[in-house]
N, C-alpha and C positions, 0 to 999 in steps of 0.2 A: 161919428163913425170912429169908433174903435182901430189903431193903427196892423191888430191881430184879420180883422173883418175885410181888409183892404188885401190881404193875401190873396192869389187866384186859387180856385178851388179845389186843382190838385196837389194844391202844398198842405193847405189845411185839411184836407183827408187824411196824407199822409204822418200828420200832428196827431189829429186824431187817433189813426190806428196804432200809434205809441202808448197810448193811453188805456190805464182801465177800462173794460166796457161801461161800469157804471158810471167813471166820470164823461166817459164820450156821449153818452146816452143822454147826463143832463145836458148837454148843448142843446139839443131837440128845443128845449124851449125860447131860446131865445130869438128865433124868427124862422121863417118856412125855409131859406135858404139853410139853415143849419140842421135842419130836420131833415132835409133831402140829403145832406150831406153825409152827415154818420150813419145811413143806410147804406152806402157806397164802401165802405170801408174794407176794405178787405183782409185785416190782420186784426184777428178777434181773440182778447186776454181776457178772461173773466178769470179772479183772483179772490181767493175771500180769507179773511182771518179768523181766528178761533171764534173771536165772541161774534161772528156773524151766525144769522139763523141760516141755516144748511135749507129750510125750505123755500125762502127766499130766494137764496142763491142754484138752485133749480129753477123757478119759477122764472127765474130770468134768464138762464141757458135756455130752457124751452121759448122764451119768446122770442129768441136770439135766431136758434134753426126753424121754428117755422113760421119767419117772416118772410110773405112771399118775395122781397126787393132786397133780401141781403143777397149779397154774391162773396163769399168767406172762400177765400183760400188759404190762409193760415189762421187756426183756432187754437186755439191753449184754454186749457183750464186747471184751476190748481184751485180746489176746495179745504172746508178745512174742517172737515170729517168724511169719512165714508159715503158716498151717495149708493143707493138702494140697486139693487142688479135688475129691477124691470127701468129704473131710469135710463141708466148707463146703456142699456141696451136700445133704448128707443133714440138717444142721440146718436148712436152707430149709425141708427137706422138713415137718420136725416143727413148726419155726414156725409155717407158713403151717399145717400141721394144727389147729394149739395155739385158733388166734384171737388171735395175740399184736395190740397195737392199735399198739408204740412198740419199735423194734426202733433198735441202735447198733450197728455191726461196726466195727474197727479192727484195720487188719494181717490181711486176707484175701484169698484170691483169690476174686472173685466171675464166678461163670461164667454163660454165659447159661442153665445151670439156677436158678442162685440168683437172679439176676435175676427169669425167668420165674414162678418159686415167690412170690416177697416180693409182686410188683408185680400179679400175681394174686389175692393174696390176698385176700379180701370184708373183712377186718378192720383190714388195716395203715392207719395214720393218717397216721406220723410215721416218716420212714426215717433213719437218719444214719449216712455211712458217711465211716472214715476213713482216709488213708493204704491204700487198698483197690485191687486192681489187676482191670481189667475187661478183657473181651475189648474189641478195634477193632472189631469190626463183630459191632455185636447186632442188627442188624434181623430177621435170618431168624426168631427163637422170639421175639421182642418183644410184649408183650402188651400189651392197653388197661388201664390202671388208671383206677377209679374210686371207689377211697378213701381213698387218699393225700393228705393236705393239706400237710402239712410236709415238703421233700427237701432235704435238707443235705448237700452234698459238700466235701470238701476232702484235697488233697493225694491227688486220685485218677491215676492210671496210666492213659490211654484217649487216646480219637482226640476230635475238635473232633464229628464226626459221632453218636460214641455218647453222648455227653452231649442233643447237639442230639435226638435222638432219645428218650432218657428223658424228658426234660419234655417231651416233647411227646406221647408216652404216658401221661402222669398229667397225666387232663384237668380235672380238678379240685382240681390244686395252688393253692395259697393265699399259702403262703411259699417261697421258693428260695434257699437258700444254698450259692453256691459258692465256695471260699478255695484260692488257689496250686496248682489245677490248673495243668498244662502246657498249655496251648490258646492256638493261633493268633488262631482266631476262635470268638468265641462270638456265640449266635443266641440271641437269647428269643423267640418268637412262642408269644402263650401268653391266652386271653381271659378267663382268671378269676385269673391270678395277680394277688394283693395285696400283696404284699411280696418285694422282691428283695434282696440284700447279694451285690458280688462284691468278693475280695480276689485280685489278682494281682501275682506279681513277675517276670513275663515278658519277655522284651528288647520283643516288640512287642506291642501289643493290636491287638483288631482287635472292637469291639461292636455289636452290633446289637439294642435292644432295642424291641418292639412288644407294647404290652400296656396296652387300652383302659382297664380297670380298678386297675391298680397305682396303691396309695395311698400306699408309703413305699418310696424306694430310696438304695440306701447300696452306696458307690464306694472302696476304696482302692486307686491306682494307687501301688505303689511300683517305683520303677526301673524303668521302664517307658517304651519311645516311643511317645507317642500317635499311634496313626495313626485309623481310624475310629471315631468314640465318637457314636452314632446312638442317642437314646430317643426315642420316642412314645408318653407317656404321659397324653394329657387330664385323669386324674383325681387325678394326684399331687398328693398336699397336703406331704409330708415329704419333704427329701431331704440327703444327706448326703455330700460331694465331699471325697476328700483325694487330693492327688497330691503326691508326697514323692519326692526324690533323681532328677535326671535327667528327671524327667516333665514340666517346662515345656514349653513349645512353643516352639520356634526358630526354624519353618519356616512356612513358608505354608500347608501342610499343617496342619499341626501344631495353630497356629493356626485354622484354617480348624474341626477335628474337636473344637476349645476350645469356639465360640461353638455349633458343631451340638449340642454337649452341652447347654450353658446353656441353650437355645433350646426343646429336649427337656423340660428339669422348670420351663419358665416358670411353670406354674401354682403350684407352691410358693409354701406358706403360711409353713411353715417350715423354714430351710435351713440348712446348717452347713457350713462351709468349714473344713477345715484345711489345715495344712502350705503350701507354696511358692507355689500354686496362689493364694494370695491377693495373695500379693507380686506376682504380675505383672499382678493387674486393673489399677492405674493407669495402668502404661503401655502397656496393652493395648485396653483400653476408655477413652470419656469417660464423665464419671460421670451423665450422661445414656441414651448408650447402656446402660450397667452396669441402670439405674435401668428403662429400658424393658422389659429383659429379663423382670423379675421385677412385673410389675403390684399379683398379688397378696399380695406379702411382709408379713408382722406381724411375725415374729422371725427376726434374723438372727442368728447363732453363730459364732464365729473363734477357732478355738483353736492349737495349736502354729505361734505365726506365725513365729516364728524371730529378729522383732527388737524390740529393748528402748528403741529411743531412743522418748522421747516425742515427739520434733519428726515423725516417721516416725509414729506411733502418729496425732498429731492429723493429718496429712495425710491417712490411713487415711480417721480419722471425716467428714472435708472430705467426701472421696469419696465415702461411703455414705448424704451425707444430701439426696441429689435421691430419698430414694424417698417417693413421698407415703403409702403403708400401713402405712409401717415402724411399729412399735411400742415393739419391746424390741431393742435392741444390746448385746452380749456379746462382749466380747473379751478372750482369757484369753494372757496368754504367760509364761513360766518365773519371773516377780517378782513378777506380779501379775494381777488378773482385773478389768475395768472393765465395769460394767452400765450403760445407758442405759438408761432407760424414758420414751419420746418421748410427751409429749400429744397429744389432736388438733390437728391444723395448721388447724384452721381460721380464720379472720379471725375476731376480736375483733367483737360487737355489741353492742346496749346490754345484750342478756340474757347473752352471756358475756362474760368475760376469758381473756388467754391466760395459760399456766400457764408458768416455766419449763420446762425440762428436770429430771426425777429423777435424779439422778447419784450411783450408791452404786460405790467405788471399795475392793475387798477387797485384802487386801494391801499392797505399796507402793504409794503414791499420785503419781501424776504430772499437770500439768497439761494437761488435754486438751483443753480450752476446751470452749465449748457451742453447743448446734444453732442 
């Protein structure tokens, strides 16, 4: 007997769940034990390559979803090309019937029926959709979803209204990720959302976020002209803002949008700024003005700065020294990273002594001056 077969059943099942379905199913010919083990896998991953036959992929998925002994909790489908709508409707019905908790679909037509069946599922807690086609008008059949907690949409082809209605239908959503969907206006108005991630490369972007319980925000704005960027999140604690390639504000309206965005994340205690957005700060804000926006900031990280001149870095650190609560500053560029641990800035008394900042430089060092 080979060493692999000596493993206990539950470990073999875990190993099989990490394999693509076609590889896991092939083990069923090894022995009766293997034939029984693979049907107990709870995590199925079916991935198709471009040269694969779509018909065979569909037959394979149908066989899994119709198997009477399969107990699926996590189901991932990545096809080589788009499957027909009647097929995906059938899959959605089976997934809802089997009480799957985690579904990931790539390259499928997401029809009204698919959305209705998935969102009406009482067991589904996580849904990930990649490069799918949505109907542009989904309101007639959309139902309220109470079980879904995590929604991840990337490269979706649909309308602004459809995205907004899907978000509103997921009443208990705690995490939302939207990446590179062609949207002109993104509106997120949700009472329970705690984490929101948005990446866009649209020509223009218009974002309005009103989330009273949001704790974490991440925005990647690439090659996009800033328009309205409004955030209302009083409970926000961690933020990451990246603006790259022509996203810098050049007119009064764009600058107003940037200030409105920064004002919306003013309660952040941890902030990461990436790319060109950092370079525009000294020219568009005074140090005190920028520091007053973030009165609670304790940790600031700046990455992908795009400049390596020590003088410019020194000027940036001088610009940031007005923060009263800041305790850690980390700057990363291509050739080195700088980490400043800032001590408590209380005035020394008889009982306390002022200590210099703890400066740690990794990589190529430069003299950047002290605090």
